[in-house]
N, C-alpha and C positions, 0 to 999 in steps of 0.2 A: 244538471242533476247534482244534488247536494252530496257532500262527502258523507261516507258512512259515519254513524255516531261513534264516539270514543267508547270502546267496550272495556277499557281498563284491562284487567287480567282475565276476562271471560273470553275464551277462544270460541269462535263460531265459524261455521261454513254456511253461508246463506245461498241457497240454490233458487232464489227468487220465490220459492213456494214456502220457505220456512227456514228455521235454523236448526242445526244439530251440533253437538259437541265435537270438537276436534282435538286430538292429542297433540297437534303440532303448534297450537297457539297462533294460527294464521287467521286473518280476517279476510274472507273472500266472498265476493258476490259473483256467481256464475250465471251469466245471461246468454242463452242460446250459443252463439259462436264467439262471444266476446267475454273475456273474464276481466274483472276489475280486482286487482290484487293489492293488498296493503299488508306490509310486513313491518314488524318492529325489529330493532336490532337485538341480537341475542344477548341474554343477560350475562354471559361469561366474558363479555368485552372483546371477543375475538374479531369483531368487525370494526374496522377503522372507518368511521363515517366520512363521507366526502360530499362535496356539493354536486348538485345535479348538473350533468353535462348539457342539458337542454336550456334551463333557465339561469343557471349559474348561482342561484341562491337557495334552492330547496335542498333538504337533507336527503341523500340517496337511501334507497331501501336495501337492507342487508341481503335478504334472500334473493332479491332481483339481481343483485350484483353477483352473488355466489352462483346463481343459475346461469346467467347470460353474460356476465362480465361487463355489465353496464351500470354506471352510476346515474340513476334516474330517480327523481322524487315521485311521490304518489300522484301529485297534481299533473305532472307532465305525462306520466304513464297513463293516467285516466284520460287526458285530453287527446292522446294519440293511440287509443286502443281500438277504435272502430275499424270497420272494413277498410283495408289498405293502409291503416295507420302503422307507424314505426313499431309500436309495442303491442300489436295484436298477437294474441297467443292462439294456438290450436292444439287439439289433442293429438296423441300419438297415432291413433287410428286414422285420423283425418290427414296427418302428415304422410302416413304410408300410402293411403288411397289417392290423395290428390297429387303427390309428388313422387310416387313410386319408389320410396326409400325403404330400406330394410331395417329390421330391429338392430342389426349390427351397426349400421350407419348412424342410427339415432342414439344408441346406447353410450352414455358419457364414460362409462368405465372402460370402453373399447376405443376411446378417442373420438367419439361422436359428439353430439350436441348436448349442452347443458339443458336441464329441464327443471320445472317446479313440480314437485310431487304433492298431490292433494288427495284426501280421502275420496273414493269413488262416489259421485253424487247419486248414482243409481242404486247402489247397495253397498253397505260397508263391508260385506263379506267378499266383494270382488277386490282385485288388486288396485293399488293406488292409481289414480288418474295422473298422467304426465302431460304437462303443458309445455309446448315449445314456442319460441319466438318465431313468428311467420317469416320475418326477414332472414333469419339464420337458416331456416328450413329451405327457403327459396334459393339462397346462396349454395347450400349443399346440393340441392337438386340440379342446379345449373352446372356445378362442378362435376356431378355424376353423369349427367346426360349430355353435356356439351353446350346446350342452349335450350331455351324454352320451346323452340320449334321441335327439337329432337324429343323432348319430353312429351309434347303433344302427339307426335308421330308414334311413339312407343305406347301411349295410352290408347290411341286408336287401334293399333295392332293388337293389343291385348283384349280390347273390347270385341274386335272382329273374331279373334280366336275363341273367346268365350261364347259368342253367338254361334260359331261353327260347331263347337262341342255340344251346345244345347240342341241345335237342330239334329245333329247325329243321334243324340240320345232320344229325341222325340221320334225320329224315324225308326230307331231300334224298337221302341215300344209300340208305336201306333201306325207305322208305315206299312205299305204293301209288302208282300214277301220279298219282292225284288229289292225294295228299299232297305229292308231289314238285313238282307245278305250284304248289300253294299256298305251299310253302316258298320257291320261286323268286320268287314275288310278294310275299313278306314276310308271308304269312298273310292277305292281303286278296284278295277275289275272289269 
């Protein structure tokens, strides 16, 4: 896939379906679960460019470094962004759902993970979309739950609890009178 065209000073967010102006000056292509992110260094000179830690010769991206603490060039980020890639990003809601993490754990102002903030692709009136680096989210989830097996056990437990509550609600509305009484008592009786 070719690199995005040089947009000069025209900021865009490309959501595969079209482009829209962005106040952040970021060039982004958002494709289903993979985001291709290209950032230019800030004009105030606050970012000290470094070489890419992957290839050793590319120029690292300022906002990628600010968000994730990694010196990675655009080409290496693009090459490793697919499913299972080192630089795959995921949304905040996906991080919370798949890895059972809380807002507090993810919020960088509270010591959580760094993220890239982009205008919401669904509607500009919604809050900014936050993208987290999957490898960092996985590390935090393992630190939180102890292991990937414990995370899976907790996900199954929550799923079973959700099904149990849905069944009790169904019995309360549609069940026989006996089932309705048992559902009101929490199934005991």
